[in-house]
Steps between C-alpha positions, in 0.01 A plus 500: 500500500775226525464133408322254756742389789510137356621628161738738653666212692521286186683786314729561797568118514576490129744797519665364798526140385855446396412146369247644265733769373771245437270268315355792292854634424609145389189463279569813295874441483408161337208595262473157389367413832178693401447260223304176553707220661699300244316178542123565482357204341183656411393864481207705378488705174643845564313722740731796455535550874834665611694392697426164330351224718522141393209261542586130530209379308243644274182305427287582194202318342472452131265295275753206573472533884755595758817671359834598674696765325886491530712802458825533318744431777305184610456384147885526444546278807229258397651455142839441642344219720309357214794508259717310757248213512426543121128532567299662206334835601224710327495880565163675464452872484342782308686649195795725562602413856833342424444124514745438211760750651510332831577162348789662303623660822487177693692324220767774507545488866542124511724507179269284305422491128162612394311372193177706443262292289176647391257206468254729318732494201512125470280243346434180695758305301775747526610392849554143387733597207550327165549130433794375305599161373808350672760267349324204629188599306298598808351851563604716796389849608737794488416734786476873417825705533335730761496216765811492723740210476738581782571732804257649746226749438124584477273394210250795517169427332379857498122558414445125511135535557466727197586208287223296350394192708671248276836682536444506877414137496837419314680640811360239743791260479760777481367658825447210713734222360773731370484318176345547162520177295869414479616844619581528872537825688849531653517434882607867567184662334167598641177596330335826594188624313304830529181652365210740545186406678195430296321794682756739366352497146841413369553224240453205725357151473369295795790277618429132480456357851755231417768757421400735786560211752854466373597853638535692833283805436603846627298817473738788464422868608712808488569715802598866471786482758665220343450650148662814611808307610517342149440848350795646685722221378389537137517881465130569486435873470467665849203694364322158454598364837392826674166494324428139606582560850233767487264287304596139587174348376605596154795268493275236355150609430347231276137426480403268218152644493601852430865516410572628142807435283742670749496471881736552791729196579852455601592440146324799363651728772851370381406621153378834627841533691674464162291759339581744786864432467495625144339832606246515220329822408208577738271534210527124435579370846139476612392313191801248540426444863133446421600235248726337769312503838149609381317835513422523882848418617669708227282806608605460865860434409504810283360726763743357753789580268382854464490530875847361530636760249373780731659371815751711693856406404747301736691832535180667630457228755863532621505883510167541690403180673335682785306752292412330170123469465381143556253379226169361627410281187609138572603451141739796524632377830563158352682636215700742711617227749603265209691779325679634807572148634672394176715805489641468852868532567702467828512882556126527463417336834427808707284698269327194343398364844410852615268509206374145555414589859242748378304244282214289611631182660447259224659737251788567733573127528464462107754781449760364753462145377579604143786722621657220693452253217687755277770611747568266796725760664196704598404223747819561690426877568396646826214666313367165404510376855298797607252444220473132591430589868222741405337229273553200714133453557423492131785270410457235761 
């Protein structure tokens, strides 16, 4: 029995719609277009949906009321704006999501110096410096050597709210008035601070309201799609990225009520990638991963790696694209699409797209997107055009 007449007409319209085919083809030829728009000012924590969809605003409620979470690309733009007007800003977020790293990346992009000052290591009097007697017999304060004297840059007070309240109080004048006694922060410098939330059960003290009122406050969240772009640029193991595409909720799975010593976070996945790059003995790999991302995530990753080792080879796919058995397990399909897409070459277009055409739609798109990202020439082939036409309804 065929589909209802209305559905049949929609399918026919989709197949016949040249505009849809053109748009669908252009989307996959430019895989970056499948990522969220470059200027989303607010976005939700990662939902793991693919293709990714951006949301302009995410509202959440905490014990402190209404909270807006800002993602990495929006935060970078916000920091550039705040630095330009020399407005102090405080970044809030759970452990391991990359608050310090995004400040360093912002400084590098703007060619600014970065002084990373850990207030938790200081006593209240350390910021003022030491007094000395001048030739006229009066006393003056010698500012610490870690304060900038010239140039342009960011004075980064990392983990500021982990410092005791008296140390935080000693920053009042520095943050608002850009002075500390006789010392004056050079004109080209901006104060940025960061810290964990009190609810994270990290080392944190309640920030005095007088200090809090001197900052613009931003709650930072991490999104899978943007982290994957960073991972690709920073040589993160493909096994890790493939696994997190399959289990996106494990990119950052931190619950202060139940998390043990190790838990999944962008930082710990980077550590895990380094482990995999060294190809340790399988007898100790599971234990090392448990100590890196926690027992639950480590068990899932270990099982995923075992599946990946048993995948058909790229040679198998190229030699028998129409007859190779298609796995039914989503984990296997994710791993297979990632592996085949990353191995794509210009002369693979026909067999690879023939194979992709036999996959469920979402996995077919995943494979082709990875293949085009790896080898742009595939997007110019006739086989690609035919594949895009068949999948126009899914892509548009």
